[in-house]
N, CA, C and O atoms as a Tripos MOL2 file, in Angstrom:
@<TRIPOS>MOLECULE
protein
  264   263    66     0     0
PROTEIN
NO_CHARGES

@<TRIPOS>ATOM
      1 N           0.8390   -1.1710    0.0000 N.3       1 MET1
      2 CA          0.0000    0.0000    0.0000 C.3       1 MET1
      3 C           0.8900    1.2410    0.0000 C.2       1 MET1
      4 O           1.9050    1.2970    0.6940 O.2       1 MET1
      5 N           0.4930    2.2170   -0.7800 N.am      2 ALA2
      6 CA          1.2640    3.4550   -0.8880 C.3       2 ALA2
      7 C           1.0120    4.3500    0.3190 C.2       2 ALA2
      8 O           0.1190    4.1100    1.1310 O.2       2 ALA2
      9 N           1.8260    5.3810    0.4020 N.am      3 LEU3
     10 CA          1.6880    6.3630    1.4680 C.3       3 LEU3
     11 C           0.3310    7.0530    1.3620 C.2       3 LEU3
     12 O          -0.1170    7.3860    0.2640 O.2       3 LEU3
     13 N          -0.3220    7.2660    2.5060 N.am      4 GLN4
     14 CA         -1.6410    7.9010    2.5150 C.3       4 GLN4
     15 C          -1.6740    9.0280    3.5270 C.2       4 GLN4
     16 O          -0.8780    9.0760    4.4650 O.2       4 GLN4
     17 N          -2.6070    9.9240    3.3150 N.am      5 LEU5
     18 CA         -2.8950   10.9570    4.2960 C.3       5 LEU5
     19 C          -4.0570   10.4390    5.1340 C.2       5 LEU5
     20 O          -5.2010   10.4300    4.6770 O.2       5 LEU5
     21 N          -3.7670   10.0100    6.3520 N.am      6 GLY6
     22 CA         -4.7650    9.3590    7.1970 C.3       6 GLY6
     23 C          -5.9460   10.2410    7.5210 C.2       6 GLY6
     24 O          -7.0830    9.7690    7.5250 O.2       6 GLY6
     25 N          -5.7050   11.5130    7.7940 N.am      7 ALA7
     26 CA         -6.8040   12.4150    8.1320 C.3       7 ALA7
     27 C          -7.7370   12.5930    6.9400 C.2       7 ALA7
     28 O          -8.9560   12.6550    7.1060 O.2       7 ALA7
     29 N          -7.1680   12.6760    5.7380 N.am      8 LEU8
     30 CA         -7.9960   12.8050    4.5370 C.3       8 LEU8
     31 C          -8.8380   11.5530    4.3400 C.2       8 LEU8
     32 O         -10.0270   11.6460    4.0350 O.2       8 LEU8
     33 N          -8.2280   10.3810    4.5140 N.am      9 ARG9
     34 CA         -8.9620    9.1190    4.3670 C.3       9 ARG9
     35 C         -10.1070    9.0530    5.3630 C.2       9 ARG9
     36 O         -11.2320    8.7070    5.0020 O.2       9 ARG9
     37 N          -9.8200    9.3850    6.6160 N.am     10 ASP10
     38 CA        -10.8600    9.3430    7.6420 C.3      10 ASP10
     39 C         -11.9870   10.3200    7.3410 C.2      10 ASP10
     40 O         -13.1610   10.0050    7.5390 O.2      10 ASP10
     41 N         -11.6240   11.5090    6.8600 N.am     11 ALA11
     42 CA        -12.6460   12.5090    6.5430 C.3      11 ALA11
     43 C         -13.5260   12.0480    5.3840 C.2      11 ALA11
     44 O         -14.7400   12.2540    5.4010 O.2      11 ALA11
     45 N         -12.9170   11.4290    4.3860 N.am     12 LEU12
     46 CA        -13.7030   10.9530    3.2490 C.3      12 LEU12
     47 C         -14.6450    9.8300    3.6580 C.2      12 LEU12
     48 O         -15.7910    9.7810    3.2110 O.2      12 LEU12
     49 N         -14.1650    8.9290    4.5060 N.am     13 ILE13
     50 CA        -15.0240    7.8440    4.9820 C.3      13 ILE13
     51 C         -16.1580    8.4070    5.8350 C.2      13 ILE13
     52 O         -17.2990    7.9570    5.7250 O.2      13 ILE13
     53 N         -15.8520    9.3830    6.6790 N.am     14 ALA14
     54 CA        -16.8880   10.0010    7.5040 C.3      14 ALA14
     55 C         -17.9180   10.7290    6.6540 C.2      14 ALA14
     56 O         -19.0820   10.8450    7.0380 O.2      14 ALA14
     57 N         -17.4810   11.2240    5.4840 N.am     15 ALA15
     58 CA        -18.4050   11.9250    4.5950 C.3      15 ALA15
     59 C         -19.2440   10.9570    3.7690 C.2      15 ALA15
     60 O         -20.1540   11.3810    3.0570 O.2      15 ALA15
     61 N         -18.9460    9.6610    3.8580 N.am     16 GLY16
     62 CA        -19.7750    8.6690    3.1780 C.3      16 GLY16
     63 C         -19.1370    8.0220    1.9670 C.2      16 GLY16
     64 O         -19.7990    7.2680    1.2530 O.2      16 GLY16
     65 N         -17.8630    8.2980    1.7180 N.am     17 ALA17
     66 CA        -17.1900    7.6660    0.5810 C.3      17 ALA17
     67 C         -16.8630    6.2180    0.9180 C.2      17 ALA17
     68 O         -16.5550    5.9050    2.0680 O.2      17 ALA17
     69 N         -16.9270    5.3320   -0.0710 N.am     18 PRO18
     70 CA        -16.5360    3.9400    0.1730 C.3      18 PRO18
     71 C         -15.0490    3.8650    0.5700 C.2      18 PRO18
     72 O         -14.2390    4.6440    0.0670 O.2      18 PRO18
     73 N         -14.6930    2.9390    1.4610 N.am     19 PRO19
     74 CA        -13.2970    2.8690    1.9240 C.3      19 PRO19
     75 C         -12.2640    2.6920    0.8210 C.2      19 PRO19
     76 O         -11.1690    3.2480    0.9070 O.2      19 PRO19
     77 N         -12.5990    1.9170   -0.2250 N.am     20 ASP20
     78 CA        -11.6140    1.7220   -1.2900 C.3      20 ASP20
     79 C         -11.3580    3.0050   -2.0670 C.2      20 ASP20
     80 O         -10.2200    3.2900   -2.4390 O.2      20 ASP20
     81 N         -12.4070    3.7790   -2.3140 N.am     21 LYS21
     82 CA        -12.2270    5.0590   -2.9990 C.3      21 LYS21
     83 C         -11.5470    6.0750   -2.0890 C.2      21 LYS21
     84 O         -10.7660    6.9000   -2.5630 O.2      21 LYS21
     85 N         -11.8330    6.0270   -0.7950 N.am     22 ALA22
     86 CA        -11.1680    6.9270    0.1540 C.3      22 ALA22
     87 C          -9.6740    6.6120    0.2040 C.2      22 ALA22
     88 O          -8.8530    7.5250    0.2870 O.2      22 ALA22
     89 N          -9.3150    5.3250    0.1530 N.am     23 ASP23
     90 CA         -7.9050    4.9350    0.1340 C.3      23 ASP23
     91 C          -7.2000    5.4980   -1.0940 C.2      23 ASP23
     92 O          -6.1100    6.0630   -1.0000 O.2      23 ASP23
     93 N          -7.8450    5.3310   -2.2460 N.am     24 LYS24
     94 CA         -7.2380    5.8000   -3.4900 C.3      24 LYS24
     95 C          -7.0780    7.3200   -3.4880 C.2      24 LYS24
     96 O          -6.0470    7.8310   -3.9250 O.2      24 LYS24
     97 N          -8.0720    8.0360   -3.0080 N.am     25 ALA25
     98 CA         -7.9860    9.4940   -2.9540 C.3      25 ALA25
     99 C          -6.9050    9.9470   -1.9730 C.2      25 ALA25
    100 O          -6.2000   10.9200   -2.2420 O.2      25 ALA25
    101 N          -6.7670    9.2660   -0.8580 N.am     26 ALA26
    102 CA         -5.7260    9.6210    0.1170 C.3      26 ALA26
    103 C          -4.3360    9.3560   -0.4500 C.2      26 ALA26
    104 O          -3.4040   10.1140   -0.1820 O.2      26 ALA26
    105 N          -4.1910    8.2890   -1.2300 N.am     27 GLU27
    106 CA         -2.9080    8.0110   -1.8730 C.3      27 GLU27
    107 C          -2.5630    9.1050   -2.8740 C.2      27 GLU27
    108 O          -1.4190    9.5560   -2.9250 O.2      27 GLU27
    109 N          -3.5380    9.5360   -3.6700 N.am     28 GLU28
    110 CA         -3.2930   10.5960   -4.6400 C.3      28 GLU28
    111 C          -2.9440   11.9050   -3.9300 C.2      28 GLU28
    112 O          -2.0800   12.6530   -4.3880 O.2      28 GLU28
    113 N          -3.6080   12.1730   -2.8320 N.am     29 GLY29
    114 CA         -3.2890   13.3770   -2.0580 C.3      29 GLY29
    115 C          -1.8670   13.3480   -1.5340 C.2      29 GLY29
    116 O          -1.1910   14.3760   -1.5150 O.2      29 GLY29
    117 N          -1.4090   12.1880   -1.1100 N.am     30 ALA30
    118 CA         -0.0420   12.0540   -0.6050 C.3      30 ALA30
    119 C           0.9730   12.2720   -1.7160 C.2      30 ALA30
    120 O           2.0340   12.8520   -1.4840 O.2      30 ALA30
    121 N           0.6570   11.8120   -2.9200 N.am     31 VAL31
    122 CA          1.5640   12.0140   -4.0590 C.3      31 VAL31
    123 C           1.7120   13.5030   -4.3380 C.2      31 VAL31
    124 O           2.8250   13.9890   -4.5420 O.2      31 VAL31
    125 N           0.6030   14.2260   -4.3480 N.am     32 TYR32
    126 CA          0.6800   15.6660   -4.6020 C.3      32 TYR32
    127 C           1.4010   16.3960   -3.4750 C.2      32 TYR32
    128 O           2.1160   17.3670   -3.7240 O.2      32 TYR32
    129 N           1.2230   15.9410   -2.2520 N.am     33 GLU33
    130 CA          1.9240   16.5760   -1.1310 C.3      33 GLU33
    131 C           3.4340   16.3950   -1.2860 C.2      33 GLU33
    132 O           4.1980   17.3200   -1.0100 O.2      33 GLU33
    133 N           3.8680   15.2180   -1.7240 N.am     34 ASN34
    134 CA          5.2920   14.9740   -1.9470 C.3      34 ASN34
    135 C           5.8340   15.8440   -3.0750 C.2      34 ASN34
    136 O           6.9470   16.3640   -2.9850 O.2      34 ASN34
    137 N           5.0500   16.0020   -4.1340 N.am     35 ARG35
    138 CA          5.4880   16.8440   -5.2480 C.3      35 ARG35
    139 C           5.6280   18.2900   -4.8110 C.2      35 ARG35
    140 O           6.5880   18.9610   -5.1880 O.2      35 ARG35
    141 N           4.6850   18.7740   -4.0240 N.am     36 ILE36
    142 CA          4.7390   20.1570   -3.5530 C.3      36 ILE36
    143 C           5.9360   20.3560   -2.6360 C.2      36 ILE36
    144 O           6.5820   21.4030   -2.6910 O.2      36 ILE36
    145 N           6.2430   19.3830   -1.8020 N.am     37 ALA37
    146 CA          7.4150   19.4840   -0.9290 C.3      37 ALA37
    147 C           8.6910   19.5840   -1.7560 C.2      37 ALA37
    148 O           9.5930   20.3480   -1.4120 O.2      37 ALA37
    149 N           8.7730   18.8290   -2.8310 N.am     38 GLY38
    150 CA          9.9420   18.9090   -3.7110 C.3      38 GLY38
    151 C          10.0640   20.2650   -4.3800 C.2      38 GLY38
    152 O          11.1610   20.8090   -4.5070 O.2      38 GLY38
    153 N           8.9430   20.8040   -4.8030 N.am     39 ILE39
    154 CA          8.9370   22.1300   -5.4260 C.3      39 ILE39
    155 C           9.3670   23.1860   -4.4180 C.2      39 ILE39
    156 O          10.1230   24.0940   -4.7620 O.2      39 ILE39
    157 N           8.8990   23.0810   -3.1850 N.am     40 GLU40
    158 CA          9.2880   24.0400   -2.1530 C.3      40 GLU40
    159 C          10.7820   23.9820   -1.8930 C.2      40 GLU40
    160 O          11.4170   25.0180   -1.6950 O.2      40 GLU40
    161 N          11.3500   22.7850   -1.8900 N.am     41 THR41
    162 CA         12.7940   22.6330   -1.6680 C.3      41 THR41
    163 C          13.5770   23.3090   -2.7860 C.2      41 THR41
    164 O          14.5280   24.0470   -2.5290 O.2      41 THR41
    165 N          13.1740   23.0530   -4.0210 N.am     42 ARG42
    166 CA         13.8740   23.6690   -5.1490 C.3      42 ARG42
    167 C          13.7120   25.1820   -5.1480 C.2      42 ARG42
    168 O          14.6400   25.9070   -5.5050 O.2      42 ARG42
    169 N          12.5440   25.6590   -4.7510 N.am     43 LEU43
    170 CA         12.3140   27.1020   -4.6950 C.3      43 LEU43
    171 C          13.2030   27.7500   -3.6450 C.2      43 LEU43
    172 O          13.7030   28.8550   -3.8570 O.2      43 LEU43
    173 N          13.4060   27.0850   -2.5260 N.am     44 THR44
    174 CA         14.2980   27.6050   -1.4900 C.3      44 THR44
    175 C          15.7290   27.7110   -2.0170 C.2      44 THR44
    176 O          16.4030   28.7140   -1.7870 O.2      44 THR44
    177 N          16.1890   26.6860   -2.7160 N.am     45 VAL45
    178 CA         17.5380   26.7090   -3.2880 C.3      45 VAL45
    179 C          17.6610   27.8380   -4.3020 C.2      45 VAL45
    180 O          18.6550   28.5640   -4.3030 O.2      45 VAL45
    181 N          16.6690   27.9900   -5.1570 N.am     46 LEU46
    182 CA         16.7080   29.0570   -6.1580 C.3      46 LEU46
    183 C          16.7080   30.4380   -5.5030 C.2      46 LEU46
    184 O          17.3750   31.3530   -5.9860 O.2      46 LEU46
    185 N          15.9690   30.5910   -4.4120 N.am     47 THR47
    186 CA         15.9420   31.8670   -3.7040 C.3      47 THR47
    187 C          17.3280   32.2150   -3.1820 C.2      47 THR47
    188 O          17.7710   33.3570   -3.3030 O.2      47 THR47
    189 N          18.0070   31.2470   -2.6080 N.am     48 TRP48
    190 CA         19.3620   31.4910   -2.1060 C.3      48 TRP48
    191 C          20.3170   31.8050   -3.2510 C.2      48 TRP48
    192 O          21.1860   32.6660   -3.1170 O.2      48 TRP48
    193 N          20.1610   31.1130   -4.3670 N.am     49 MET49
    194 CA         21.0360   31.3640   -5.5110 C.3      49 MET49
    195 C          20.8520   32.7820   -6.0440 C.2      49 MET49
    196 O          21.8350   33.4530   -6.3570 O.2      49 MET49
    197 N          19.6290   33.2390   -6.1500 N.am     50 VAL50
    198 CA         19.3630   34.5970   -6.6320 C.3      50 VAL50
    199 C          19.8910   35.6250   -5.6410 C.2      50 VAL50
    200 O          20.4410   36.6490   -6.0460 O.2      50 VAL50
    201 N          19.7300   35.3650   -4.3490 N.am     51 ALA51
    202 CA         20.2340   36.3000   -3.3420 C.3      51 ALA51
    203 C          21.7550   36.4230   -3.4370 C.2      51 ALA51
    204 O          22.2930   37.5280   -3.3690 O.2      51 ALA51
    205 N          22.4430   35.3010   -3.5930 N.am     52 LEU52
    206 CA         23.8990   35.3520   -3.7300 C.3      52 LEU52
    207 C          24.3180   36.0550   -5.0180 C.2      52 LEU52
    208 O          25.3010   36.7970   -5.0310 O.2      52 LEU52
    209 N          23.5910   35.8280   -6.0750 N.am     53 LEU53
    210 CA         23.8830   36.4890   -7.3440 C.3      53 LEU53
    211 C          23.7100   37.9990   -7.2130 C.2      53 LEU53
    212 O          24.5690   38.7590   -7.6590 O.2      53 LEU53
    213 N          22.6210   38.4360   -6.6140 N.am     54 LEU54
    214 CA         22.3890   39.8720   -6.4270 C.3      54 LEU54
    215 C          23.4400   40.4940   -5.5160 C.2      54 LEU54
    216 O          23.8700   41.6230   -5.7500 O.2      54 LEU54
    217 N          23.8550   39.7780   -4.4900 N.am     55 ALA55
    218 CA         24.9080   40.2870   -3.6070 C.3      55 ALA55
    219 C          26.2180   40.4340   -4.3790 C.2      55 ALA55
    220 O          26.9400   41.4140   -4.1960 O.2      55 ALA55
    221 N          26.5210   39.4810   -5.2270 N.am     56 GLY56
    222 CA         27.7320   39.5700   -6.0380 C.3      56 GLY56
    223 C          27.6930   40.7270   -7.0080 C.2      56 GLY56
    224 O          28.6860   41.4370   -7.1680 O.2      56 GLY56
    225 N          26.5650   40.9290   -7.6540 N.am     57 VAL57
    226 CA         26.4170   42.0380   -8.5890 C.3      57 VAL57
    227 C          26.5210   43.3720   -7.8400 C.2      57 VAL57
    228 O          27.1740   44.3030   -8.3110 O.2      57 VAL57
    229 N          25.8840   43.4550   -6.6910 N.am     58 ALA58
    230 CA         25.9520   44.6870   -5.9060 C.3      58 ALA58
    231 C          27.3880   44.9840   -5.4940 C.2      58 ALA58
    232 O          27.8120   46.1390   -5.5220 O.2      58 ALA58
    233 N          28.1370   43.9580   -5.1120 N.am     59 SER59
    234 CA         29.5330   44.1970   -4.7200 C.3      59 SER59
    235 C          30.3640   44.6580   -5.9070 C.2      59 SER59
    236 O          31.2430   45.5040   -5.7430 O.2      59 SER59
    237 N          30.1120   44.1290   -7.0930 N.am     60 LEU60
    238 CA         30.8430   44.5660   -8.2760 C.3      60 LEU60
    239 C          30.4990   45.9980   -8.6580 C.2      60 LEU60
    240 O          31.3710   46.7650   -9.0660 O.2      60 LEU60
    241 N          29.2330   46.3530   -8.5240 N.am     61 VAL61
    242 CA         28.8180   47.7320   -8.8280 C.3      61 VAL61
    243 C          29.4650   48.6990   -7.8360 C.2      61 VAL61
    244 O          29.9650   49.7520   -8.2320 O.2      61 VAL61
    245 N          29.4560   48.3510   -6.5690 N.am     62 LEU62
    246 CA         30.0790   49.2170   -5.5640 C.3      62 LEU62
    247 C          31.5770   49.3460   -5.8080 C.2      62 LEU62
    248 O          32.1380   50.4300   -5.6510 O.2      62 LEU62
    249 N          32.2170   48.2710   -6.1830 N.am     63 LYS63
    250 CA         33.6570   48.3040   -6.4530 C.3      63 LYS63
    251 C          33.9640   49.1590   -7.6760 C.2      63 LYS63
    252 O          34.9810   49.8510   -7.7080 O.2      63 LYS63
    253 N          33.1030   49.1180   -8.6710 N.am     64 ALA64
    254 CA         33.3370   49.8770   -9.9090 C.3      64 ALA64
    255 C          33.1730   51.3740   -9.6820 C.2      64 ALA64
    256 O          33.8500   52.1620  -10.3430 O.2      64 ALA64
    257 N          32.3090   51.7890   -8.7800 N.am     65 TYR65
    258 CA         32.0280   53.2160   -8.5810 C.3      65 TYR65
    259 C          32.6880   53.8120   -7.3510 C.2      65 TYR65
    260 O          32.4240   54.9690   -7.0220 O.2      65 TYR65
    261 N          33.5310   53.0660   -6.6630 N.am     66 THR66
    262 CA         34.2070   53.6450   -5.4900 C.3      66 THR66
    263 C          35.7000   53.6570   -5.6970 C.2      66 THR66
    264 O          36.4410   54.1050   -4.8220 O.2      66 THR66
@<TRIPOS>BOND
     1     1     2 1
     2     2     3 1
     3     3     4 2
     4     3     5 am
     5     5     6 1
     6     6     7 1
     7     7     8 2
     8     7     9 am
     9     9    10 1
    10    10    11 1
    11    11    12 2
    12    11    13 am
    13    13    14 1
    14    14    15 1
    15    15    16 2
    16    15    17 am
    17    17    18 1
    18    18    19 1
    19    19    20 2
    20    19    21 am
    21    21    22 1
    22    22    23 1
    23    23    24 2
    24    23    25 am
    25    25    26 1
    26    26    27 1
    27    27    28 2
    28    27    29 am
    29    29    30 1
    30    30    31 1
    31    31    32 2
    32    31    33 am
    33    33    34 1
    34    34    35 1
    35    35    36 2
    36    35    37 am
    37    37    38 1
    38    38    39 1
    39    39    40 2
    40    39    41 am
    41    41    42 1
    42    42    43 1
    43    43    44 2
    44    43    45 am
    45    45    46 1
    46    46    47 1
    47    47    48 2
    48    47    49 am
    49    49    50 1
    50    50    51 1
    51    51    52 2
    52    51    53 am
    53    53    54 1
    54    54    55 1
    55    55    56 2
    56    55    57 am
    57    57    58 1
    58    58    59 1
    59    59    60 2
    60    59    61 am
    61    61    62 1
    62    62    63 1
    63    63    64 2
    64    63    65 am
    65    65    66 1
    66    66    67 1
    67    67    68 2
    68    67    69 am
    69    69    70 1
    70    70    71 1
    71    71    72 2
    72    71    73 am
    73    73    74 1
    74    74    75 1
    75    75    76 2
    76    75    77 am
    77    77    78 1
    78    78    79 1
    79    79    80 2
    80    79    81 am
    81    81    82 1
    82    82    83 1
    83    83    84 2
    84    83    85 am
    85    85    86 1
    86    86    87 1
    87    87    88 2
    88    87    89 am
    89    89    90 1
    90    90    91 1
    91    91    92 2
    92    91    93 am
    93    93    94 1
    94    94    95 1
    95    95    96 2
    96    95    97 am
    97    97    98 1
    98    98    99 1
    99    99   100 2
   100    99   101 am
   101   101   102 1
   102   102   103 1
   103   103   104 2
   104   103   105 am
   105   105   106 1
   106   106   107 1
   107   107   108 2
   108   107   109 am
   109   109   110 1
   110   110   111 1
   111   111   112 2
   112   111   113 am
   113   113   114 1
   114   114   115 1
   115   115   116 2
   116   115   117 am
   117   117   118 1
   118   118   119 1
   119   119   120 2
   120   119   121 am
   121   121   122 1
   122   122   123 1
   123   123   124 2
   124   123   125 am
   125   125   126 1
   126   126   127 1
   127   127   128 2
   128   127   129 am
   129   129   130 1
   130   130   131 1
   131   131   132 2
   132   131   133 am
   133   133   134 1
   134   134   135 1
   135   135   136 2
   136   135   137 am
   137   137   138 1
   138   138   139 1
   139   139   140 2
   140   139   141 am
   141   141   142 1
   142   142   143 1
   143   143   144 2
   144   143   145 am
   145   145   146 1
   146   146   147 1
   147   147   148 2
   148   147   149 am
   149   149   150 1
   150   150   151 1
   151   151   152 2
   152   151   153 am
   153   153   154 1
   154   154   155 1
   155   155   156 2
   156   155   157 am
   157   157   158 1
   158   158   159 1
   159   159   160 2
   160   159   161 am
   161   161   162 1
   162   162   163 1
   163   163   164 2
   164   163   165 am
   165   165   166 1
   166   166   167 1
   167   167   168 2
   168   167   169 am
   169   169   170 1
   170   170   171 1
   171   171   172 2
   172   171   173 am
   173   173   174 1
   174   174   175 1
   175   175   176 2
   176   175   177 am
   177   177   178 1
   178   178   179 1
   179   179   180 2
   180   179   181 am
   181   181   182 1
   182   182   183 1
   183   183   184 2
   184   183   185 am
   185   185   186 1
   186   186   187 1
   187   187   188 2
   188   187   189 am
   189   189   190 1
   190   190   191 1
   191   191   192 2
   192   191   193 am
   193   193   194 1
   194   194   195 1
   195   195   196 2
   196   195   197 am
   197   197   198 1
   198   198   199 1
   199   199   200 2
   200   199   201 am
   201   201   202 1
   202   202   203 1
   203   203   204 2
   204   203   205 am
   205   205   206 1
   206   206   207 1
   207   207   208 2
   208   207   209 am
   209   209   210 1
   210   210   211 1
   211   211   212 2
   212   211   213 am
   213   213   214 1
   214   214   215 1
   215   215   216 2
   216   215   217 am
   217   217   218 1
   218   218   219 1
   219   219   220 2
   220   219   221 am
   221   221   222 1
   222   222   223 1
   223   223   224 2
   224   223   225 am
   225   225   226 1
   226   226   227 1
   227   227   228 2
   228   227   229 am
   229   229   230 1
   230   230   231 1
   231   231   232 2
   232   231   233 am
   233   233   234 1
   234   234   235 1
   235   235   236 2
   236   235   237 am
   237   237   238 1
   238   238   239 1
   239   239   240 2
   240   239   241 am
   241   241   242 1
   242   242   243 1
   243   243   244 2
   244   243   245 am
   245   245   246 1
   246   246   247 1
   247   247   248 2
   248   247   249 am
   249   249   250 1
   250   250   251 1
   251   251   252 2
   252   251   253 am
   253   253   254 1
   254   254   255 1
   255   255   256 2
   256   255   257 am
   257   257   258 1
   258   258   259 1
   259   259   260 2
   260   259   261 am
   261   261   262 1
   262   262   263 1
   263   263   264 2
@<TRIPOS>SUBSTRUCTURE
     1 MET1         2 RESIDUE 1 A MET
     2 ALA2         6 RESIDUE 1 A ALA
     3 LEU3        10 RESIDUE 1 A LEU
     4 GLN4        14 RESIDUE 1 A GLN
     5 LEU5        18 RESIDUE 1 A LEU
     6 GLY6        22 RESIDUE 1 A GLY
     7 ALA7        26 RESIDUE 1 A ALA
     8 LEU8        30 RESIDUE 1 A LEU
     9 ARG9        34 RESIDUE 1 A ARG
    10 ASP10       38 RESIDUE 1 A ASP
    11 ALA11       42 RESIDUE 1 A ALA
    12 LEU12       46 RESIDUE 1 A LEU
    13 ILE13       50 RESIDUE 1 A ILE
    14 ALA14       54 RESIDUE 1 A ALA
    15 ALA15       58 RESIDUE 1 A ALA
    16 GLY16       62 RESIDUE 1 A GLY
    17 ALA17       66 RESIDUE 1 A ALA
    18 PRO18       70 RESIDUE 1 A PRO
    19 PRO19       74 RESIDUE 1 A PRO
    20 ASP20       78 RESIDUE 1 A ASP
    21 LYS21       82 RESIDUE 1 A LYS
    22 ALA22       86 RESIDUE 1 A ALA
    23 ASP23       90 RESIDUE 1 A ASP
    24 LYS24       94 RESIDUE 1 A LYS
    25 ALA25       98 RESIDUE 1 A ALA
    26 ALA26      102 RESIDUE 1 A ALA
    27 GLU27      106 RESIDUE 1 A GLU
    28 GLU28      110 RESIDUE 1 A GLU
    29 GLY29      114 RESIDUE 1 A GLY
    30 ALA30      118 RESIDUE 1 A ALA
    31 VAL31      122 RESIDUE 1 A VAL
    32 TYR32      126 RESIDUE 1 A TYR
    33 GLU33      130 RESIDUE 1 A GLU
    34 ASN34      134 RESIDUE 1 A ASN
    35 ARG35      138 RESIDUE 1 A ARG
    36 ILE36      142 RESIDUE 1 A ILE
    37 ALA37      146 RESIDUE 1 A ALA
    38 GLY38      150 RESIDUE 1 A GLY
    39 ILE39      154 RESIDUE 1 A ILE
    40 GLU40      158 RESIDUE 1 A GLU
    41 THR41      162 RESIDUE 1 A THR
    42 ARG42      166 RESIDUE 1 A ARG
    43 LEU43      170 RESIDUE 1 A LEU
    44 THR44      174 RESIDUE 1 A THR
    45 VAL45      178 RESIDUE 1 A VAL
    46 LEU46      182 RESIDUE 1 A LEU
    47 THR47      186 RESIDUE 1 A THR
    48 TRP48      190 RESIDUE 1 A TRP
    49 MET49      194 RESIDUE 1 A MET
    50 VAL50      198 RESIDUE 1 A VAL
    51 ALA51      202 RESIDUE 1 A ALA
    52 LEU52      206 RESIDUE 1 A LEU
    53 LEU53      210 RESIDUE 1 A LEU
    54 LEU54      214 RESIDUE 1 A LEU
    55 ALA55      218 RESIDUE 1 A ALA
    56 GLY56      222 RESIDUE 1 A GLY
    57 VAL57      226 RESIDUE 1 A VAL
    58 ALA58      230 RESIDUE 1 A ALA
    59 SER59      234 RESIDUE 1 A SER
    60 LEU60      238 RESIDUE 1 A LEU
    61 VAL61      242 RESIDUE 1 A VAL
    62 LEU62      246 RESIDUE 1 A LEU
    63 LYS63      250 RESIDUE 1 A LYS
    64 ALA64      254 RESIDUE 1 A ALA
    65 TYR65      258 RESIDUE 1 A TYR
    66 THR66      262 RESIDUE 1 A THR
């Protein structure tokens, strides 16, 4: 069985969804949560890269005009 979001599964079952469909929906939700976590990680790395790039450019501009 794949990774599931237990709270989502429980909520779907409480709302009247059949357990097999609730399982499948919880698995799909977990897949999207993992994808979003990966995107957030890459976005954090890109943010740091841009910050370092801007700091480097700013230092070169300051060096050129002082």
